SEZA-221676 format. One record per residue (C-alpha): residue number from 0; x, y, z. Coordinates in steps of 0.2 Angstrom, whole numbers, plus 5000, padded with zeros to 4 digits. Each point is the difference from the previous one (the first is absolute). Layout:
N
PT:NUM:X:Y:Z
...
This chain:
574
PT:0:4946:4764:5208
PT:1:4986:4988:4996
PT:2:4992:5003:4983
PT:3:4987:4990:4991
PT:4:4987:5002:4987
PT:5:4984:4990:5003
PT:6:4985:4997:4988
PT:7:4985:4997:5011
PT:8:4991:4984:4997
PT:9:4988:4996:5014
PT:10:4998:5011:5016
PT:11:4986:4991:5009
PT:12:4992:4983:4998
PT:13:4983:5008:5001
PT:14:5004:5013:4986
PT:15:4988:4999:4986
PT:16:5006:4994:4983
PT:17:4998:5017:4991
PT:18:5011:5008:5013
PT:19:5014:4987:4999
PT:20:5000:5003:4981
PT:21:5001:5019:5002
PT:22:5014:4998:5013
PT:23:5010:4987:4991
PT:24:4999:5009:4984
PT:25:5004:5017:5005
PT:26:5008:5003:5018
PT:27:5019:5001:5001
PT:28:5008:5002:5017
PT:29:5018:5004:5004
PT:30:5007:4999:5018
PT:31:5016:5009:5004
PT:32:5005:5001:5018
PT:33:4985:5009:5008
PT:34:4993:5007:4984
PT:35:4985:4991:4991
PT:36:4997:5006:4982
PT:37:4984:4996:4991
PT:38:4998:5002:4981
PT:39:4985:4996:4989
PT:40:4989:4996:5015
PT:41:4982:5002:5006
PT:42:4992:5005:5016
PT:43:4998:4982:5007
PT:44:5019:4997:4998
PT:45:5003:5013:5013
PT:46:4991:4991:5014
PT:47:5014:4987:5002
PT:48:5015:5011:5001
PT:49:5006:4991:5016
PT:50:5002:4984:4989
PT:51:5015:5008:4993
PT:52:5007:5009:5015
PT:53:4993:5000:5018
PT:54:5005:5018:5004
PT:55:5005:5009:4984
PT:56:5007:5018:5002
PT:57:4996:5005:4982
PT:58:4986:4995:4988
PT:59:5001:5006:4982
PT:60:4985:4998:4989
PT:61:5001:5005:4982
PT:62:4991:4997:4983
PT:63:4986:4991:5009
PT:64:4981:5001:4999
PT:65:4994:5008:5016
PT:66:4985:5011:4997
PT:67:4996:5001:5018
PT:68:5010:4998:5016
PT:69:4989:4992:5014
PT:70:5000:5004:5018
PT:71:5014:4992:5012
PT:72:5009:4992:4985
PT:73:5017:5002:5008
PT:74:4994:4999:5018
PT:75:5010:4984:5004
PT:76:5017:5008:4994
PT:77:5004:5011:5016
PT:78:5019:5001:4995
PT:79:4996:5007:4982
PT:80:5010:5016:4998
PT:81:4998:5003:4981
PT:82:4985:4997:4989
PT:83:5000:5003:4982
PT:84:4985:4998:4988
PT:85:5004:5007:4983
PT:86:4992:4999:4983
PT:87:4987:4988:5006
PT:88:4984:5009:4994
PT:89:4996:5004:5018
PT:90:4985:5012:5001
PT:91:4991:4997:5017
PT:92:5008:4998:5017
PT:93:4988:4995:5014
PT:94:5000:5011:5015
PT:95:5010:4988:5011
PT:96:5011:4992:4988
PT:97:5016:5005:5009
PT:98:4994:4994:5017
PT:99:5014:4991:5010
PT:100:5015:5008:4991
PT:101:5006:5008:5016
PT:102:5019:5000:4994
PT:103:4997:5005:4982
PT:104:5012:5013:4995
PT:105:4998:5001:4981
PT:106:4984:4999:4990
PT:107:5001:5001:4981
PT:108:4984:4999:4990
PT:109:5006:5009:4984
PT:110:4994:4997:4982
PT:111:4982:4994:5004
PT:112:4983:5008:4999
PT:113:4997:5006:5017
PT:114:4989:5015:5001
PT:115:4998:5004:5018
PT:116:5013:5002:5013
PT:117:4996:4994:5018
PT:118:5008:4993:5015
PT:119:4994:4982:4997
PT:120:5003:4995:5018
PT:121:4990:5002:5016
PT:122:5015:5004:5010
PT:123:5015:5012:4998
PT:124:5014:4993:4989
PT:125:5013:5008:5010
PT:126:5015:4991:4992
PT:127:4995:5005:4982
PT:128:5013:5013:4993
PT:129:4998:4998:4981
PT:130:4984:5000:4990
PT:131:5001:4999:4981
PT:132:4984:5002:4990
PT:133:5007:5007:4984
PT:134:4992:4997:4984
PT:135:4982:4996:5006
PT:136:4983:5010:4997
PT:137:4999:5009:5017
PT:138:4990:5016:4997
PT:139:5000:5009:5017
PT:140:5009:5000:5016
PT:141:4988:5002:5015
PT:142:5003:5006:5018
PT:143:5000:4983:5008
PT:144:5008:4990:4986
PT:145:5017:4999:5009
PT:146:4993:4999:5017
PT:147:5007:4982:5004
PT:148:5018:5004:4994
PT:149:5006:5012:5014
PT:150:5019:4996:4997
PT:151:5000:5001:4981
PT:152:5016:5008:4994
PT:153:4999:4996:4981
PT:154:4984:5001:4989
PT:155:4999:4998:4981
PT:156:4984:5005:4992
PT:157:5007:5005:4983
PT:158:4991:4996:4983
PT:159:4982:4999:5007
PT:160:4985:5011:4997
PT:161:5000:5011:5015
PT:162:4992:5017:4998
PT:163:4996:5004:5018
PT:164:5009:4999:5016
PT:165:4989:5004:5015
PT:166:5007:5012:5013
PT:167:5009:4992:5014
PT:168:5002:4984:4990
PT:169:5018:4998:5007
PT:170:4996:5004:5018
PT:171:5001:4982:5005
PT:172:5017:4997:4992
PT:173:5012:5013:5009
PT:174:5015:4989:4997
PT:175:4998:5000:4981
PT:176:5017:5005:4991
PT:177:4997:4995:4982
PT:178:4984:5004:4990
PT:179:4998:4997:4982
PT:180:4984:5007:4992
PT:181:5007:5002:4982
PT:182:4990:4997:4985
PT:183:4983:5002:5007
PT:184:4986:5013:4996
PT:185:5003:5013:5014
PT:186:4996:5018:4996
PT:187:5003:5009:5016
PT:188:5010:5000:5016
PT:189:4994:5009:5015
PT:190:5008:5004:5017
PT:191:4990:4985:5007
PT:192:5005:4987:4988
PT:193:5017:4995:5008
PT:194:4996:5006:5017
PT:195:5007:4989:5014
PT:196:5015:4993:4989
PT:197:5013:5009:5011
PT:198:5013:4986:4996
PT:199:4997:4999:4981
PT:200:5017:5001:4990
PT:201:4995:4995:4983
PT:202:4984:5006:4991
PT:203:4996:4995:4982
PT:204:4985:5009:4991
PT:205:5007:4999:4982
PT:206:4989:4998:4985
PT:207:4984:5005:5008
PT:208:4989:5014:4994
PT:209:5004:5012:5014
PT:210:4997:5018:4995
PT:211:4997:5007:5018
PT:212:5012:5000:5014
PT:213:4995:5008:5017
PT:214:5014:5012:5006
PT:215:5001:4989:5016
PT:216:4998:4983:4991
PT:217:5016:4994:5008
PT:218:5001:5011:5016
PT:219:5000:4985:5012
PT:220:5012:4989:4990
PT:221:5016:5009:5006
PT:222:5010:4983:4999
PT:223:4997:4999:4981
PT:224:5016:4996:4990
PT:225:4993:4995:4983
PT:226:4985:5008:4991
PT:227:4994:4995:4982
PT:228:4987:5011:4992
PT:229:5005:4997:4982
PT:230:4988:4997:4986
PT:231:4985:5010:5007
PT:232:4992:5016:4995
PT:233:5007:5013:5013
PT:234:5001:5017:4992
PT:235:5007:5010:5015
PT:236:5014:4995:5012
PT:237:5000:5010:5016
PT:238:5014:5001:5012
PT:239:4988:4995:5014
PT:240:4999:4982:4993
PT:241:5017:4996:5006
PT:242:5003:5013:5013
PT:243:4996:4988:5014
PT:244:5011:4986:4993
PT:245:5017:5004:5006
PT:246:5006:4982:4998
PT:247:4994:4999:4982
PT:248:5015:4993:4989
PT:249:4990:4994:4985
PT:250:4987:5010:4990
PT:251:4993:4995:4983
PT:252:4987:5012:4993
PT:253:5004:4997:4982
PT:254:4986:4997:4987
PT:255:4988:5013:5006
PT:256:4994:5017:4993
PT:257:5010:5011:5011
PT:258:5004:5017:4992
PT:259:5009:5009:5014
PT:260:5011:4996:5015
PT:261:4999:5013:5013
PT:262:5015:5008:5008
PT:263:5007:4991:5016
PT:264:4989:4985:4996
PT:265:5013:4988:5008
PT:266:5008:5012:5012
PT:267:4996:4988:5015
PT:268:5004:4984:4990
PT:269:5017:5000:5007
PT:270:5002:4981:4998
PT:271:4994:4999:4982
PT:272:5011:4989:4989
PT:273:4990:4996:4985
PT:274:4988:5012:4992
PT:275:4991:4996:4983
PT:276:4990:5014:4992
PT:277:5000:4993:4982
PT:278:4986:4999:4988
PT:279:4991:5016:5006
PT:280:4996:5017:4992
PT:281:5013:5010:5010
PT:282:5005:5016:4991
PT:283:5012:5008:5012
PT:284:5010:4997:5016
PT:285:5001:5014:5012
PT:286:5017:5004:5007
PT:287:4995:4993:5017
PT:288:4990:4985:4994
PT:289:5013:4987:5007
PT:290:5005:5009:5015
PT:291:5004:4989:5015
PT:292:5004:4984:4989
PT:293:5018:5000:5006
PT:294:5001:4980:5000
PT:295:4990:4997:4984
PT:296:5009:4988:4989
PT:297:4988:4997:4985
PT:298:4989:5013:4991
PT:299:4990:4996:4985
PT:300:4991:5015:4992
PT:301:5000:4993:4982
PT:302:4985:5001:4988
PT:303:4993:5017:5006
PT:304:4999:5017:4991
PT:305:5015:5009:5009
PT:306:5007:5013:4989
PT:307:5013:5009:5011
PT:308:5010:4996:5016
PT:309:5005:5012:5013
PT:310:5019:5001:5004
PT:311:4997:4995:5018
PT:312:4985:4987:4998
PT:313:5012:4986:5005
PT:314:5009:5010:5014
PT:315:4995:4988:5014
PT:316:5005:4984:4992
PT:317:5016:4995:5009
PT:318:4998:4982:4997
PT:319:4991:4998:4984
PT:320:5006:4985:4989
PT:321:4987:4998:4987
PT:322:4991:5015:4990
PT:323:4988:4996:4986
PT:324:4993:5016:4990
PT:325:4997:4991:4984
PT:326:4985:5004:4988
PT:327:4997:5018:5006
PT:328:5001:5016:4990
PT:329:5017:5006:5005
PT:330:5010:5011:4988
PT:331:5015:5005:5010
PT:332:5008:4997:5017
PT:333:5006:5013:5012
PT:334:5019:5000:5001
PT:335:5001:4995:5018
PT:336:4984:4990:5002
PT:337:5009:4985:5005
PT:338:5012:5008:5012
PT:339:4992:4993:5016
PT:340:4998:4982:4994
PT:341:5018:4994:4999
PT:342:4996:4982:5005
PT:343:4989:4997:4985
PT:344:5004:4984:4991
PT:345:4986:4999:4987
PT:346:4992:5015:4991
PT:347:4987:4998:4986
PT:348:4996:5015:4990
PT:349:4994:4991:4984
PT:350:4984:5005:4990
PT:351:5001:5018:5003
PT:352:5004:5015:4988
PT:353:5017:5005:5007
PT:354:5011:5008:4986
PT:355:5014:5006:5010
PT:356:5009:4995:5016
PT:357:5013:5012:5008
PT:358:5018:4994:5001
PT:359:5000:5000:5019
PT:360:4982:4994:5003
PT:361:5006:4983:5006
PT:362:5016:5004:5008
PT:363:4994:4995:5017
PT:364:4994:4983:4995
PT:365:5017:4991:5004
PT:366:4991:4984:5005
PT:367:4988:4999:4985
PT:368:5000:4983:4992
PT:369:4985:5001:4988
PT:370:4995:5015:4990
PT:371:4985:4999:4988
PT:372:4998:5014:4987
PT:373:4991:4991:4986
PT:374:4986:5008:4990
PT:375:5006:5018:5002
PT:376:5006:5013:4988
PT:377:5019:5000:5005
PT:378:5013:5003:4987
PT:379:5016:5003:5010
PT:380:5010:4990:5013
PT:381:5010:5013:5009
PT:382:4990:4996:5017
PT:383:5009:4983:5001
PT:384:5017:5007:5003
PT:385:4996:5003:5019
PT:386:4999:4981:5003
PT:387:5014:4990:5005
PT:388:4990:4984:4997
PT:389:4982:4996:4994
PT:390:4997:4982:4998
PT:391:4984:5000:4991
PT:392:4994:5014:4988
PT:393:4985:5001:4988
PT:394:5000:5014:4987
PT:395:4988:4991:4988
PT:396:4988:5010:4989
PT:397:5008:5017:5002
PT:398:5007:5011:4986
PT:399:5019:4996:5001
PT:400:5009:5001:4983
PT:401:5016:4995:5009
PT:402:5007:4996:5017
PT:403:5016:4998:5009
PT:404:5003:4981:4999
PT:405:5017:5001:5009
PT:406:4992:5009:5015
PT:407:4986:4987:5000
PT:408:5013:4986:5000
PT:409:5008:5007:5015
PT:410:4984:5003:5010
PT:411:4988:4987:4996
PT:412:4997:4981:5000
PT:413:4985:5001:4989
PT:414:4993:5014:4989
PT:415:4983:5000:4991
PT:416:5001:5010:4984
PT:417:4984:4995:4991
PT:418:4991:5011:4987
PT:419:5011:5015:4999
PT:420:5003:5009:4983
PT:421:5018:4996:4999
PT:422:5012:5009:4987
PT:423:5007:4987:4988
PT:424:5017:5007:5001
PT:425:5000:4998:5019
PT:426:4992:4983:4999
PT:427:5012:4992:4987
PT:428:5015:5007:5009
PT:429:4995:4993:5017
PT:430:4994:4983:4994
PT:431:5017:4998:4991
PT:432:5009:5005:5016
PT:433:4989:4990:5012
PT:434:4993:4986:4990
PT:435:5000:4988:5015
PT:436:4994:5012:5013
PT:437:4989:4991:5012
PT:438:4995:5016:5010
PT:439:4991:5009:4986
PT:440:4983:4994:4996
PT:441:4991:5007:4984
PT:442:4985:4989:5002
PT:443:5001:4992:4983
PT:444:5010:4986:4991
PT:445:5013:5008:4989
PT:446:5013:4986:5000
PT:447:5002:4987:4986
PT:448:5012:4986:4996
PT:449:5001:5002:4982
PT:450:4997:5012:4986
PT:451:4986:4990:4993
PT:452:4990:5003:5016
PT:453:5000:5019:4998
PT:454:4981:5001:4996
PT:455:4995:4988:5014
PT:456:5003:5012:5014
PT:457:4992:5017:5003
PT:458:5016:5008:5005
PT:459:5002:5017:5009
PT:460:4991:5015:4993
PT:461:5010:5016:4998
PT:462:4998:5017:4991
PT:463:5012:5005:4986
PT:464:5004:5018:5004
PT:465:5003:5004:4982
PT:466:4984:4994:4993
PT:467:4989:4998:5015
PT:468:4995:4983:4994
PT:469:4998:4986:5013
PT:470:5012:4986:4998
PT:471:5003:4983:5008
PT:472:5017:4994:5007
PT:473:5005:4982:5000
PT:474:5016:4993:5008
PT:475:5008:4985:4992
PT:476:5008:4989:5014
PT:477:5008:4984:4993
PT:478:5015:4990:5006
PT:479:5004:4996:4982
PT:480:4998:5018:4994
PT:481:5006:5017:5004
PT:482:4988:5011:5009
PT:483:4989:5011:4989
PT:484:4988:5014:5003
PT:485:4986:5000:4987
PT:486:4990:5015:4997
PT:487:4983:4997:4991
PT:488:4995:5014:4987
PT:489:5018:5007:4999
PT:490:5007:5008:4985
PT:491:5017:5004:4993
PT:492:5002:5015:5011
PT:493:4993:4992:5015
PT:494:5009:5001:5017
PT:495:5015:4988:5002
PT:496:5012:4995:5014
PT:497:5018:4999:5000
PT:498:5001:4986:5013
PT:499:5010:4985:4994
PT:500:4987:4987:5002
PT:501:4985:5009:4993
PT:502:4993:5005:4983
PT:503:4984:5005:4992
PT:504:4990:4988:4990
PT:505:4987:5008:4988
PT:506:4984:4990:5001
PT:507:4988:5012:4992
PT:508:4986:5010:5008
PT:509:4997:5000:5019
PT:510:4985:4989:5001
PT:511:4999:4983:5009
PT:512:4997:4984:4990
PT:513:4981:5001:5001
PT:514:5000:5018:4993
PT:515:5011:4995:4986
PT:516:4988:4986:4995
PT:517:4986:5012:5002
PT:518:5008:5014:4989
PT:519:5005:4986:4987
PT:520:4982:4994:4999
PT:521:4994:5018:4998
PT:522:5013:5003:4986
PT:523:4994:4984:4991
PT:524:4982:5006:5000
PT:525:5005:5018:4994
PT:526:5010:4993:4985
PT:527:4986:4987:4996
PT:528:4987:5014:5000
PT:529:5011:5011:4989
PT:530:5002:4986:4988
PT:531:4981:4998:4999
PT:532:4998:5018:4998
PT:533:5013:5001:4986
PT:534:4992:4985:4991
PT:535:4983:5008:5000
PT:536:5007:5016:4994
PT:537:5008:4991:4985
PT:538:4985:4991:4996
PT:539:4990:5016:5000
PT:540:5013:5008:4989
PT:541:5000:4986:4988
PT:542:4981:5000:4999
PT:543:4999:5018:4996
PT:544:5014:4998:4986
PT:545:4990:4986:4992
PT:546:4984:5011:5000
PT:547:5010:5014:4992
PT:548:5007:4989:4987
PT:549:4982:4993:4996
PT:550:4993:5017:4999
PT:551:5014:5006:4989
PT:552:4998:4985:4988
PT:553:4981:5003:4998
PT:554:5003:5019:4996
PT:555:5013:4995:4987
PT:556:4988:4988:4992
PT:557:4986:5013:5000
PT:558:5012:5012:4991
PT:559:5005:4988:4987
PT:560:4982:4995:4996
PT:561:4995:5018:4998
PT:562:5014:5003:4988
PT:563:4995:4985:4989
PT:564:4982:5006:5000
PT:565:5006:5017:4994
PT:566:5010:4993:4986
PT:567:4987:4989:4992
PT:568:4989:5015:4992
PT:569:5016:5007:4992
PT:570:5004:4984:4992
PT:571:4982:4998:4992
PT:572:5001:5018:4993
PT:573:5016:4996:4992
């Protein structure tokens, strides 16, 4: 392989001084075998491609400034099979810019400003199989836009501004297999929209604004294997939509506003393997909703409003491996609802309102590897006894006061137990017995290396069954010390364990370090306020006492004066 990077200096002796400066300052060309790569170039640079390779098989142009592509620019490159012009501010392509490219197989014009899709050639480009125009500004697809591409098999028009597609627009591309129209502005799909695409296998219409699908929108696309409709505004899903798609194996209609799925909606989808109904408004699933889906392997019905499940709703799922029902409104599970999904390996029931699970509900799930029951209202673990092994279990954010740790150690490789209202007696006992257990994950740091660090970790919260107070457990784990279990906010009658390497350390009320500082500050303010109040009261009392003494002295002096005045006349008479 010959590889070289060339900084263009002088192309032609007759080239103007300005042009030489632009080219020498900007254009970078790399040649690798039959591939010529242009970066930081301008339109004139492309007129001399043969100076770098006489017959390149591929020309790749990126991060250049090419607002316009002139006619017959590549006419002298008859062996060119791949042409890529990306991120080059291309907005206008002249009508015959692709003339002469009779062997071109792949044309990539992505990440530009093209607003109109045309053929750009005066003859059919029979060798072209792949056309990529994603991330442009195309607003419509006209009937003759693809007329010169009779053998096109892959067309990418994603992330444009397409709001309308003329009827029969794809009549000239009967060999098309992959069509991506995702992230546009389409609102309707009629029975004429995809007419003529008898070989289409992959259709992407995701994240448009589609609120209307004709019953016969896909009636002529019987070879369709993958259909993406997620992120639209579809409110009703009719069985007719997929009734004529017997080869459909992947269907994603998540992120719509669907409220109901009719009975037998997928009865003819006998090859369906992946079905995503998540993020809709579905409230119930009729018993025959999934009839016919015998080879389905992946089902996602999470983030809906489902309240109950029929015992037989999963009856046809003989090959199901993944089932996600998270974020619904389930409160209970029928005892044998999973009887027919014995191959299930992943089950997600998190973020529901399940308060009880029968002891035999999961007895048929012998191959289950992941069970997620987080964010429910469970408070017992008897349903776990039916498992022989369960590698990954999530019981976080439930109502467990205690749990069978011995059973979990036998079944699981990892157990998530965050945010449960643990009983302090249970928690102290289990931490003392299994202080180095790597299987159980409580979701917070509760291990310290020295007693001095007790207030530096949040610890595990638990509830004292005697007082109802919330306490915090800290595990002292040091090579130089015996193991300790510290229970914050304990009292002399607090729970204790008889394990040989565990004891209880009283560290006061069960608050973390910040709470202690906060309450300490509050206490200081209260005491200071009380002292000020007492001081004011004392001053007021002293002032009143002084006033009383002054008044009493004045009254006494007045009495003495009156007595003396009465005595003077008596003396004179004598």
